[in-house]
N, C-alpha and C positions, 0 to 999 in steps of 0.2 A: 541195360541186359536184365537186371535183376528185376524191372519191373515187368518186361515183356516174356522173361522166363521163369517165373515165381513158380507155377506148377513143376517145371523140371528141378529146379535149384533149390526149393524150399526144404526140401529134405535134408541136402546137404549142410545147407546153412543152419539148420536146427541143430545137428550133430554138431558142428562147429561152436556155434554158441553155446552150448551145453557144456562141450570140452573145456571151452576158455573159463566158463565160469566155476566147472567141479574142480580144474586143476589150479584154479587163481593165476591162469597163465595168459599174457597178452602177446597176440602174434606180432612179429617183428615189422610188418608193414603198417599196424595199427599203430605203433609206438611214436611213428614219425607224424610230427603235427607241424602244418604250416601256419606261421602266426603273422597276422596283417595288422596295422596300426590305423585306429580311426580317431583323428582328431576329435577332440570334444570343444565342443560349441561355446566360443567366448573365449579360450583358453590361449594365452600365447604359447605359439609352437616351438619357442626356444627351449621350454622345460619338457622333460621326459614324462611327467605325470598328466602333460596336457594331452598326452596319445593314451588311447585304449587298446589294448592287445587283445586280439580277437582270435582264439584257436579254431584252425580249420581242421578237423580231424575226421577219420574214417567212420563212414555212415554205416558201414556195417556193425563197428564198435558202438556206435551211437545208438542202434537199435537195441543192443544189449544194456545199454544205460537206461534207454526208455522203459524196456520190461522191468528192469530193478527198480526202476523210479516208482512204477505202477505198483510193484510188490511191496514197496517201503510204505507208499501212500495209502495203499487198500487193505494191508496186512498189519504191518508193525504200527504204524501210526494212529491206526483205528484202535487199538488196544492201548497204545500210550501216545496221545496226542500231545502236537505242540502246543506250547503256551497261546492262549486266548488273543494276547496282545501282541502276537507277531503277525503282521498283513502281508507281508511279500512273499509271492512265490506260491500262494496258496487259493484254492478254487474258492470263487466268491468274495474274496478281499482284494484291496486295491489301495491306490493312494488315497481313494475318496474313503473309504472305511477309516484309514489311519487317521486322515485328517478330521473326520467326524469325532471319532473317540477322544482325540488330544483337545480339540476346540470345546467339545462338550465338557470335559472336566475343568478346562478353564472357564468356561462359561458357568458351570456350578459355582466355581470359587466366588467370581465377580459377584453373582446375584445373593450370595450369604456374606457379602463385603469382605472378604477374606484376601489374603494376600495368597497368589499362585507363583511360587517360582519354579521356573521352568528351565530346565538343562538340557539345551540341545547338543549332542555329541555325534561325531563320526568316526567310525574306527578305520584307522587309516590304512589301505590297502589291503582290504578284509579277505579278498579274492587270491591276493596274490602271496600273504603272508602267512596265512593259516597253516601251523604245522600239519604234518601228514598224522602225527599222533593225537593231536586233537581231534581230528576228524573221526580217526578210527575208534578213540575213546568215546567219542560222543556216540558213535554208531551203537557202540557195544552197550551203552547205557541205557538205549533205546531196545535192547535185546535184539539186534539185528542177528541173523545166523552167521556163525563164524565162516561159513563158504563165501557169502554176499563180502564180509568184510575183508577177507583174504582178497578176493578179486578188486575190491575197491583199493585197498593199498597198493596191489600192483597197478592197476591201471594210473594212480596218481604218481607213483616212483617212477615206473617204466617210461616217462614221457622223454621224448628228444625233439625239441623245437627248432623249426628252421625258419630264418627271416632272412629277408634282403630289404635294404635301404640303401638307394643311392649308388647303386653298383656294389655295394659289401654285402656281402653274405656271412651268416654267423649260424652255428650250430652249437645247442647247449643242452644240457640235463638239468631238468627241473629239480628244485631241493625244498619244495613248499608250495602251497595254494592249491586253489582249483582252477582249470583250464575256464577261461571266460569264453563261452560259446558250448561250453559242454552241457549235456542233458542234466546230469546229475548234480553239478556244480552249486546250483541255487537251493536244493533239498540238503546238500552237505552242510552249507553254510547254516542254514536254518537249524540243523541239528547241533550245531558247534554255539550258535548265540543264545540258543533256547535256554541253556544254562544260565545265562546271565539274566534274562527276562524273569526265570522262576525264583532265582535268590532274591531279587530286590524286591520283586511285587511281595513274596513272601515274607519279606523283613517289613513289609508297609509302603514302600515307595511306589507310586504309581509309574511304571516304566512302561513305554510303548516302543515297538521296534517295527521299523521296515528296512529289510535287508541290511546293511552296515549303519543305518540312521537309527539313532538312540535318543530317545526323550524321556527325561525322568520330571515327574511334577510332584511338588510338594507343598501341600496348602496349610494354612494356619492364620491365627489372627496378629500373632507378634513376629516382628521383622527378624529380631534376633534369633527366636526358637526355630523360624524356619530356615535360615542361613545355617544353623548348626545342623540341621537334619538334612539338609542338602550336601554338607562337606561329608557327613556321615555316607550318603548314598553315592558320593562320587569318589569316595575310599573305596568301597566295596567294588565300584566298577574299574577302578584302577588295579585293585589285587585281582580281579578276574583277568585283567588284560594282562598283567604281567604273567599270571600263570599260564596263559595260554599262548604266549609270546608275540602279543599284538600292542599296538599303540593307538591312544586316541588323539586324534589330529588337533593341535591346538590352533591351528588357524581355522578350523571350521566349527570350533567350539563357541558356543553361545550361551550366556546365563541371563535371562531377562525376567524382571518382575511383572506379573500381570496382576493390576489393581486399580483401582479408582483413587485411591489415595494419592496426594500430593507428594508426601514426604516418603521416599523408599531409599533414603541414604543406607547404605552400608549393603545394597542388594545387587549393585551392579549399574553401570551407566547405561547400557544398551535400553533403546527404547522400541526396537522392532527386530524381528528375526524372519527369514526365510526357511519355510519347511515345506518339502515338497512342490515346489513352485508357487506357494502361497505366503503373502507376507502378513504376519500377525503383529500387531502392534501392540502395545502394552496395557491398552485399554479396548482392545477387540471393536475397533470402529470400523476398520475395513477400509478407511479412506485412501492409505496408502496402497493398497493392492487393488483397489479400483481404478485408481489414477494411473498405476502401472498398466493395468490391462488395456485401458483407454489409449494411452501410448503406443502400447505394442500393437494394438488393431490399427490404428492410424499409420504406424510405420509399415505393417505389412501391406496396406492396402495400396501405399504409395508405391512401394517397391514393386507391386504386381502389376500396378496401373503403369509404371513405367517400362516394364517387361513386355507385357502384352499389348498394351494401347498407346504404343509410341505415336501412330499416325491419326488414327480416327477413334481412339479413346475403346473402353471397355464395351463390350456388346452385353446385353441385359442378362446373357446365360452366362458369360464369363463371372459378372458381379455375382450372380446368385451363388454359381460353385466356388468361388473366392469366400462368400460369407459361409457357406454351409459347411465348407471342407478345411478352411484354415481359421479364420477369426472366429467363428461360433464356439470351436472346440476351445480355443485359449479363453474365451468369456466363460463358459460353463465350468471351467475346471476348478473345484472347489468351492463354486457358488452356493451349494445347497448346505455347506458347512455354517455360513454366515446367515442363515434364516432367522435365528432367535432375534439376533442384534441387528437392525437395518443401522445405517449411518446416522448418526445423530445431527451431523450439519451436511447439508449437500455440497457437493465438490463444486 
């Protein structure tokens, strides 16, 4: 109706959106949000964390969120931009740019025959657990207009979620976090975590962020010095997390030394880590990642062949579609990050 009757309804909608923003008031019908749960790939469904809650919100409210999102990006963040090492939810940046910067820093350390100690951290339930106060404080630090801050707070605090699973229904009031599926949610989280990136980088720790994934890299010649500096960096992260009411997931935390030296005693037992879908081994040979890609491509091809070509096999056009739309995408993900250091040994 809105698409077909925009010429007639546009003026009324504009008045409605302006009034909502000026008064910091969320219409009652906008407050009710239906939440659906999407299983995370490869996770056991017996655990609640294996399901991703997606908020289905009023698209009229999301129109105002989009306008506010554009206002912040084209105005507030032009004058006071986010830290350059935040790569998520930003134009011109992606997982590829995050991987390139992290790998480039590790490559530089290996070329100088140093030890690069990397800490790969995950902020537990970042979108669910961030307090409303932390979000509004971060917005005010960027000098976002008080009218906009008041509307954002009202939008976050007035939400009523409705969900239904296996015949049981539940309605609850939200007490923290950003709605996954909201237009403003990624930007609001970037404002909160930007403080951590700024503090750690200003202290001399090479810190990179992609959404709630944080990487800290400490370089040096001596193992004990690198270890002590990394401990200082982790203390800063913990202090920030406590202040913001967040937790660092212990199960998703990995500390791994990247070096060509044989003796890495005291720096951790891990020899590889998975970051943004790419396996990084301690010597950056890329062998383990390539083997993973080969196995995944073979498995994908076998599954699709069983599905689409049970009787007569796959037709040439289907094979071409499978390669270009499925297999090639997984092969090329992160491929250009490993350019400077090709595999030393053939697989």
